[in-house]
C-alpha positions in Angstrom: -121.3 -77.0 -206.4 -120.2 -79.1 -203.9 -123.8 -81.0 -204.4 -123.1 -82.0 -207.8 -119.8 -83.6 -207.1 -121.5 -85.7 -204.3 -124.5 -86.8 -206.5 -126.6 -84.3 -205.2 -129.6 -82.5 -207.6 -129.3 -79.9 -210.4 -126.3 -81.8 -212.3 -125.8 -82.9 -215.9 -126.4 -86.2 -215.0 -129.8 -85.8 -213.6 -131.0 -84.2 -216.5 -129.5 -86.3 -218.9 -131.4 -89.5 -217.1 -134.8 -87.6 -217.2 -134.5 -86.5 -213.5 -135.9 -89.5 -211.6 -133.1 -92.4 -210.8 -135.6 -94.3 -208.6 -137.9 -95.3 -212.0 -135.1 -96.4 -213.8 -133.4 -98.6 -210.9 -136.8 -100.1 -210.6 -137.0 -100.9 -214.1 -133.4 -102.6 -214.3 -134.3 -104.6 -211.1 -137.7 -106.2 -212.6 -135.8 -106.8 -215.8 -132.8 -109.0 -213.9 -135.4 -110.3 -212.0 -137.1 -111.3 -215.6 -133.8 -112.6 -216.8 -133.2 -114.6 -213.9 -136.4 -116.4 -213.7 -136.2 -117.0 -217.7 -132.7 -118.4 -217.1 -133.7 -120.5 -214.4 -137.0 -121.7 -216.4 -134.6 -122.6 -219.3 -132.1 -124.4 -217.4 -134.5 -126.5 -215.2 -136.5 -127.0 -218.5 -133.8 -128.4 -220.0 -132.5 -130.5 -217.2 -136.1 -132.2 -216.9 -135.8 -133.2 -220.7 -132.6 -134.6 -220.2 -133.7 -136.6 -217.1 -136.7 -138.0 -219.2 -134.3 -139.0 -221.9 -131.9 -140.5 -219.4 -134.7 -142.6 -217.8 -136.2 -143.7 -221.2 -132.5 -144.5 -222.5 -132.1 -146.7 -218.9 -135.9 -148.1 -219.6 -134.9 -149.7 -223.2 -131.4 -150.7 -222.1 -132.9 -152.8 -219.3 -135.3 -154.4 -221.7 -132.8 -155.4 -224.2 -129.9 -156.3 -221.5 -132.7 -158.2 -219.2 -132.6 -161.7 -221.6 -128.7 -161.4 -222.1 -128.3 -161.2 -218.6 -130.9 -164.2 -217.6 -128.8 -166.4 -220.6 -125.2 -165.4 -219.0 -126.2 -165.5 -215.5 -124.3 -168.8 -214.5 -121.6 -167.2 -216.0 -122.0 -163.6 -214.7 -122.8 -164.3 -211.1 -119.6 -166.6 -210.1 -117.4 -163.9 -211.8 -119.0 -161.3 -210.1 -118.3 -163.1 -206.9 -114.7 -163.9 -207.6 -114.3 -160.2 -208.8 -115.7 -159.0 -205.2 -113.5 -161.9 -203.5 -110.4 -160.7 -205.3 -111.3 -156.9 -204.6 -111.7 -157.5 -200.9 -108.2 -159.7 -200.8 -106.4 -157.0 -202.3 -107.9 -154.1 -200.1 -107.2 -156.3 -197.1 -103.9 -156.8 -198.1 -103.2 -153.3 -198.7 -104.8 -152.2 -195.2 -102.4 -155.0 -193.5 -99.5 -153.8 -195.5 -99.8 -150.2 -194.1 -100.6 -151.4 -190.6 -97.3 -153.4 -190.9 -95.6 -150.5 -192.2 -96.7 -148.2 -189.5 -95.8 -150.6 -186.8 -92.3 -151.3 -188.3 -91.7 -147.4 -188.2 -92.8 -147.2 -184.9 -90.5 -149.9 -183.5 -87.7 -148.0 -185.7 -88.4 -145.0 -183.7 -88.6 -146.9 -180.1 -85.2 -148.6 -180.9 -83.4 -145.7 -182.1 -84.1 -144.1 -178.9 -86.9 -141.4 -180.1 -90.2 -141.3 -178.0 -93.3 -142.5 -180.1 -96.6 -142.3 -178.8 -97.4 -145.2 -176.4 -93.6 -145.7 -175.3 -94.3 -144.9 -171.8 -97.0 -147.6 -171.4 -94.6 -150.1 -173.0 -91.9 -149.0 -170.6 -94.4 -149.6 -167.7 -95.3 -153.0 -168.9 -91.9 -154.1 -169.3 -91.2 -152.7 -165.7 -94.1 -155.0 -164.3 -93.2 -157.7 -166.2 -89.8 -157.7 -165.0 -90.6 -157.2 -161.5 -93.3 -160.1 -161.7 -90.5 -162.2 -163.3 -88.1 -161.3 -160.5 -90.9 -162.8 -158.1 -91.5 -165.9 -159.7 -87.9 -166.6 -159.4 -87.4 -165.6 -156.0 -90.5 -167.8 -154.9 -89.1 -170.7 -157.1 -85.7 -170.3 -155.6 -87.7 -170.4 -152.1 -89.2 -173.4 -152.6 -86.1 -175.1 -154.0 -84.1 -174.0 -151.0 -87.1 -175.6 -148.7 -87.1 -178.9 -150.6 -83.6 -179.3 -150.4 -83.5 -178.5 -146.8 -86.2 -181.1 -145.6 
């Protein structure tokens, strides 16, 4: 009785299926494989037909549009160049605006006492500049004193 609950032989289900479960599974696996192959062939074929139609439409559109493009090229080429330059200007302007905002944000953090990245390097450079300025001032004062003493 315990074998029947675990899927063992001799139960009602085995007699209902005809006794052999492996043959049914093989048939179902073969059907699934055939179904997958049919689906793939249908999808691939339809995509191939669509790509052919799109290629034909593109060739027809280029055939019709080429004379129009040649006739209007004295207007279209400068217009395309102007549009490209305007787009480049807007992109450059936006990039520089973002850079300016990030610099102002960094300066605000630095001046309010927060410690943004790179503040240590700035403080070190400021100290070196102050030291060099003091050295130059002392050297100039020494030369002035020498000039006045002679």
